[in-house]
N, C-alpha and C positions, 0 to 999 in steps of 0.2 A: 194290541194295537201296535202300528209300526209308524216309526217317526219318519218321515221325510228331511232330507237334507239337500239344501240348493247349492249346487257348485259352479264356478265361473271356472271355464277351460281356457287356458292361453295355447292356442297351436304355435307349433314351430314352423309356420308357414306365414308370409306376408300376404297382405292384402292384394298384391298385386301377382301372386303364386308362387314365388322364390322361397326355398328353404331359406330359414334363418340359421345364421351362423354365428359363433362357432357350435360345433355338433354337442357341446355337451351343456350349453345355456340352460336346459331345465334343470339339470343337477346343481348349476350354480346358484340359479333362482331358488330352488329350494332349500339350498344350504344356507342362504341368507335368511330364508324364513324359519329354520330351523330353531330357533331361539323361542318363538311363539308356539306355546302348547296349552294344552285345558289345563285347568288347575289340577295340581295332584296327579297329572298324567307321568307316566315313566318316560325312559329314554334319555339318553346321554347326550351327550354334544356331537357325537358323530352318526346320529340318527336325524331322520326328515320329522319335522311336525307333520301330525294328522291334518292339520289345515293346509298345507301346500306339499302336494308329494308329484314327484316326476314320474310319469309314465309313457309308454308307447302306445298310441291310438291309431290303428289302420297304417303302420309304418311311418308314422311322425313323432317327435317328441312332443309332448303336452307337459303343462303342469295343470294339474287339479287344484282349485284354491276352493276351499269350505268357505262359503259365505259368511258363516258364525266368525270369521276373523275380523269382519266389518266392525262389530260391537267389541271384540275383545281388544283389539289395537286398532282403532280407525287410520293412524298413520301407514302402518303396515298394508292396511287394505289398500289404501292410495297408492302406495309404491310400486303394488304388482300391477295395477289397473293402469297405472303411469307407465309401468316398464311395457306393457303389451301397446298402450298407445305411442309412445313414443317410437318404438320400434315397428309399428304398423303392424302388429300382428293379429292374426285372426283370432278370434275368441266365439266362446257359443256359451251356454248356460244350459244346465239339466237339474233334474230332480232324482234322487236315488233315495232307496230304502237305508235308513242308518245302517242295517245290516250288512248291507253291500259296501259300506263304505270299508276300504282298507285300513287296518291297524299297522302304524308304522314304529 
């Protein structure tokens, strides 16, 4: 049986269509979120959390946030949602197979 994972995607484009700056915003945001990890997960302080991963989608920098973060750390979830809203960034949601989720 395949487990489904819900994801919240923050796109590096504002709702008016402008690219969000600075160009490394996705890595910075994922870096701030790197401390939030599943219990017993490996990875050191210089790796991203599997709950917030910077990616490039169709030439646009994005951060994919695993919705399980909401239950793990509600304030961290509020922070990433607030970041997207405060910066007027486009967002989307999707559901993927757990096997398709990258391990960071």
